C-alpha positions as CSV (number, residue, x, y, z in Angstrom):
1,M,0.0,0.0,0.0
2,D,1.3,3.4,-1.0
3,D,-0.4,6.5,-2.1
4,N,2.1,7.0,-5.0
5,P,1.0,5.0,-8.1
6,A,4.5,4.9,-9.5
7,I,5.9,3.4,-6.3
8,R,3.0,0.9,-6.1
9,G,3.6,-0.1,-9.7
10,A,7.3,-0.6,-9.2
11,L,6.7,-2.6,-6.1
12,R,4.2,-4.8,-7.8
13,R,6.7,-5.5,-10.7
14,I,9.5,-6.3,-8.2
15,L,7.3,-8.6,-6.1
16,E,5.8,-10.4,-9.1
17,F,9.2,-11.0,-10.6
18,N,9.5,-13.7,-7.9
19,D,8.3,-17.1,-9.1
20,G,5.0,-18.1,-7.5
21,W,4.2,-14.6,-6.2
22,T,1.1,-12.7,-7.3
23,V,0.1,-9.3,-6.0
24,C,-3.6,-9.6,-5.4
25,G,-4.3,-6.0,-4.7
26,E,-3.1,-2.4,-4.3
27,A,-4.4,0.3,-2.0
28,V,-4.0,4.1,-2.1
29,D,-4.4,4.6,1.7
30,G,-4.6,2.8,4.9
31,R,-8.4,2.5,5.0
32,D,-8.5,1.2,1.4
33,G,-5.7,-1.3,2.3
34,I,-7.7,-2.7,5.3
35,E,-10.8,-3.2,3.1
36,K,-8.8,-4.9,0.4
37,A,-6.8,-7.1,2.8
38,N,-10.0,-8.2,4.5
39,E,-11.7,-8.9,1.2
40,L,-8.7,-10.6,-0.6
41,R,-7.1,-12.3,2.4
42,P,-3.5,-12.0,1.2
43,D,-0.5,-14.1,2.5
44,L,1.4,-10.9,3.2
45,V,0.8,-7.1,3.4
46,V,3.3,-4.3,2.7
47,L,2.4,-1.0,4.2
48,D,4.0,2.4,3.9
49,L,4.2,4.3,7.2
50,S,3.1,7.6,5.7
51,M,-0.2,7.2,3.9
52,P,-3.2,9.5,3.7
53,V,-6.5,8.9,5.6
54,M,-4.9,6.3,7.9
55,N,-1.1,5.7,8.3
56,G,0.6,2.3,8.2
57,L,0.7,1.9,12.0
58,E,-3.1,2.5,12.2
59,A,-3.8,0.1,9.3
60,A,-1.5,-2.6,10.8
61,R,-3.4,-2.3,14.1
62,H,-6.7,-2.8,12.4
63,L,-5.4,-5.7,10.3
64,H,-3.9,-7.4,13.4
65,Q,-7.3,-7.3,15.0
66,T,-9.0,-9.1,12.1
67,Q,-6.1,-11.2,10.8
68,P,-3.7,-11.7,13.7
69,H,-1.5,-14.2,11.9
70,L,-1.1,-12.0,8.7
71,P,2.5,-11.0,8.2
72,V,2.8,-7.2,7.8
73,I,5.9,-5.4,6.5
74,L,6.1,-1.7,7.3
75,C,8.2,0.5,5.0
76,S,9.5,3.8,6.4
77,L,12.2,6.3,5.7
78,H,13.2,6.2,9.4
79,S,13.4,3.4,11.9
80,D,14.2,4.2,15.5
81,D,13.4,2.5,18.8
82,V,10.1,4.4,19.2
83,L,8.9,3.3,15.8
84,Q,10.0,-0.3,16.4
85,R,8.0,-0.4,19.7
86,E,4.9,1.2,18.2
87,A,5.1,-1.1,15.1
88,A,5.4,-4.2,17.3
89,A,2.5,-3.1,19.4
90,A,0.4,-2.6,16.2
91,G,1.2,-6.1,15.0
92,V,3.8,-5.3,12.4
93,T,6.0,-8.3,11.7
94,A,9.0,-6.4,10.2
95,I,10.1,-2.9,9.3
96,V,12.1,-2.3,6.2
97,S,13.8,1.0,5.6
98,K,13.1,2.8,2.3
99,A,16.8,3.7,2.4
100,H,17.7,0.1,1.6
101,N,17.3,-1.4,-1.9
102,M,14.2,-3.3,-2.8
103,E,16.1,-6.6,-2.4
104,T,15.9,-6.1,1.3
105,L,12.1,-5.9,1.1
106,V,12.0,-9.0,-1.1
107,R,14.3,-10.9,1.2
108,K,12.1,-10.1,4.2
109,A,8.9,-11.0,2.4
110,R,10.5,-14.3,1.3
111,E,11.5,-15.1,4.9
112,L,8.0,-14.2,6.3
113,L,6.2,-16.3,3.6
114,A,8.5,-19.3,4.1
115,S,7.7,-19.3,7.9
116,R,4.0,-19.5,7.3
């Protein structure tokens, strides 16, 4: 989920490049993401921390209530101890910095999917 269509498109292409992976939906904001995740029941959700309407932490909190075993990756420009505690409390499984290359996100997604 990201509010920028170019970023969503790039992320979709990178994720679908992996054999056996299909992106079942995209969302423009946190609320849209919650609705789609509850409807589509994905194996994994990737959230951006900074989204309109509802940020990634709020969306993760809602998703954790309805799908407590759903792995959630939160993408953020910054990752500090405060964010890590808030993310863990919201049900986020992993935080990936946007400063890292996309392979870091793919590697983390692969790890989370393999552990299901």
